[in-house]
C-alpha positions in Angstrom: 0.0 0.0 0.0 2.8 2.4 0.9 4.4 1.7 -2.5 1.2 2.6 -4.3 0.7 5.7 -2.3 4.3 6.9 -3.2 3.8 5.8 -6.8 0.6 7.7 -7.1 2.0 10.7 -5.3 4.9 11.0 -7.8 2.7 10.6 -10.8 0.1 13.1 -9.6 2.7 15.5 -8.5 4.6 15.4 -11.8 1.4 15.8 -13.9 -0.1 18.6 -11.8 3.3 20.1 -11.5 2.7 22.5 -8.5 6.1 24.2 -9.0 5.3 25.1 -12.7 1.8 26.1 -11.8 3.2 28.4 -9.0 5.6 30.0 -11.4 2.8 30.6 -14.0 0.5 31.9 -11.2 3.1 34.3 -10.0 3.5 35.8 -13.5 -0.2 36.0 -14.3 -1.2 37.6 -11.0 1.7 39.9 -10.6 -0.5 43.0 -11.1 -3.4 41.8 -8.9 -4.0 43.0 -5.3 -3.2 40.5 -2.5 -6.9 39.9 -2.0 -7.5 39.2 -5.7 -4.5 36.9 -5.8 -5.9 34.8 -2.8 -9.3 34.6 -4.4 -7.8 33.5 -7.7 -5.7 30.8 -6.0 -8.7 29.3 -4.2 -10.8 29.4 -7.4 -8.0 27.7 -9.3 -7.7 24.8 -6.9 -11.5 24.5 -6.6 -12.0 24.2 -10.4 -9.0 21.8 -10.7 -10.4 19.6 -8.0 -13.8 19.4 -9.7 -12.2 18.4 -13.0 -9.9 15.7 -11.5 -12.4 14.2 -9.1 -14.9 14.1 -12.0 -12.3 12.3 -14.1 -11.9 9.7 -11.3 -15.6 9.2 -11.0 -16.7 9.3 -14.6 -13.6 8.9 -16.7 -13.5 5.1 -16.9 -17.3 5.0 -17.4 -17.1 7.3 -20.4 -14.3 5.2 -21.9 -16.4 2.1 -21.5 -19.4 3.8 -23.1 -17.2 4.7 -26.1 -15.9 1.1 -26.3 -12.3 2.0 -25.4 -10.5 -0.6 -23.2 -8.5 0.7 -20.3 -5.5 -1.3 -21.7 -5.6 0.8 -24.9 -6.1 3.9 -22.9 -3.1 3.0 -20.7 -0.8 2.6 -23.7 -2.0 5.8 -25.3 -2.0 7.6 -22.0 1.6 6.4 -21.3 2.7 7.8 -24.7 0.9 11.2 -24.0 2.4 11.4 -20.5 5.8 10.7 -21.9 5.3 13.6 -24.4 4.0 15.7 -21.6 7.1 15.0 -19.6 9.3 16.0 -22.6 7.3 19.2 -22.8 8.1 19.9 -19.2 11.8 19.2 -19.7 12.2 21.3 -22.9 9.5 24.0 -22.1 10.2 27.7 -22.4 10.4 29.6 -19.1 7.7 32.1 -20.2 4.6 30.2 -21.3 2.2 31.8 -23.7 -1.3 31.6 -22.3 -3.3 33.3 -25.0 -5.8 34.5 -22.4 -7.8 37.6 -23.0 -7.3 40.4 -20.5 -11.0 40.1 -19.3 -10.8 36.3 -19.1 -11.0 34.6 -15.7 -7.5 33.2 -15.5 -8.5 31.0 -12.5 -10.4 28.8 -15.1 -8.0 29.1 -18.0 -5.1 28.7 -18.0 -4.6 28.2 -14.3 -7.2 25.5 -13.4 -7.0 23.8 -16.9 -4.5 23.1 -18.4 -2.0 24.3 -15.8 -3.2 22.4 -12.7 -5.7 19.9 -14.0 -3.5 19.2 -17.0 -4.3 16.6 -19.7 -1.5 14.5 -18.2 -3.1 14.7 -14.7 -6.5 13.8 -16.1 -5.1 10.8 -17.9 -3.0 9.8 -14.8 -5.9 9.8 -12.3 -8.0 7.7 -14.6 -5.3 5.1 -15.0 -4.3 4.8 -11.4 -7.9 4.4 -10.2 -8.8 1.5 -12.6 -12.1 0.0 -11.3 -10.9 -3.5 -12.4 -7.6 -3.4 -10.6 -8.0 -1.3 -7.5 -10.6 -1.6 -4.7 -12.8 1.3 -3.6 -10.5 1.9 -0.6 -7.5 2.1 -2.8 -9.2 4.5 -5.1 -10.3 6.6 -2.2 -6.7 6.8 -0.9 -5.6 7.9 -4.4 -8.2 10.6 -4.5 -7.2 11.8 -1.0 -3.6 11.7 -2.3 -4.6 13.9 -5.2 -6.5 16.4 -3.0 -3.5 16.6 -0.7 -1.3 17.6 -3.6 -3.9 20.2 -4.7 -3.7 21.4 -1.1 0.1 21.8 -1.4 -0.4 23.5 -4.7 -2.8 26.0 -3.0 -0.2 26.8 -0.4 2.4 27.3 -3.1 0.0 29.6 -5.0 -0.8 31.7 -1.9 2.9 32.2 -1.2 4.1 32.2 -4.8 5.5 35.7 -4.7 7.8 35.1 -1.7 8.8 31.6 -3.0 9.7 32.9 -6.4 11.8 35.6 -4.8 13.8 33.0 -2.9 14.3 30.2 -5.5 14.1 32.5 -8.5 12.5 31.7 -11.9 15.6 29.6 -12.7 15.1 27.4 -9.6 11.4 26.9 -10.5 12.3 26.0 -14.0 14.9 23.5 -12.8 12.4 21.8 -10.5 9.8 21.6 -13.3 12.3 19.9 -15.6 13.3 17.4 -12.9 9.7 16.4 -12.5 9.4 16.1 -16.2 12.2 13.5 -16.2 10.5 11.6 -13.5 7.2 11.7 -15.3 8.8 10.5 -18.6 10.2 7.5 -16.6 6.9 6.7 -15.0 5.1 6.9 -18.3 7.4 4.2 -19.7 6.5 2.1 -16.7 2.8 2.5 -17.7 3.4 1.3 -21.2 5.6 -1.6 -20.1 3.0 -2.7 -17.6 0.2 -2.5 -20.2 2.1 -4.6 -22.7 3.3 -7.1 -20.1 6.9 -6.2 -20.8 7.6 -5.5 -17.1 6.5 -9.0 -16.0 8.5 -10.6 -18.9 11.7 -8.7 -17.8 11.2 -9.7 -14.2 10.8 -13.4 -15.3 13.9 -13.3 -17.4 16.0 -11.6 -14.8 
């Protein structure tokens, strides 16, 4: 159980990328008042939590309704997570959001795709497979995810001070490190789906 909690924590942390979200939040809310920044932070995490919890509850049901097996989804999801990890590793330090000035940035781009990223949505569906994990295990994974969102909220609330300490370069370095971990974990997803991991263990 401890191994799964740690495994899920690393995957969710890497795909939500609290450090990268914090850096983006700091840049986008630099001109806001402290009160407006706090309000934006809480709204961002609230919307992201709704999206990710909804993905856990309904994601696999929607896949089943469309006739997509979770095995196929796991392989494709692993590939996408790998590409997502590469994007984190080679991303530019100043992301282009394309948001309009009047747009609610707590919805886009902060809640989605920055916090509830496509990678995070894919990941939470895969690691709460109804055919593999019990309800208790899925509940623990959900609480794990909510805990990471809680950590993200704290980082957003103190983003200005944290960025001043570690600098944009430090935030960028941490984001790239998590991208490398995510790329490795995505390979594990694909190997597990194709049965390669078991074959390697048997041979060794």
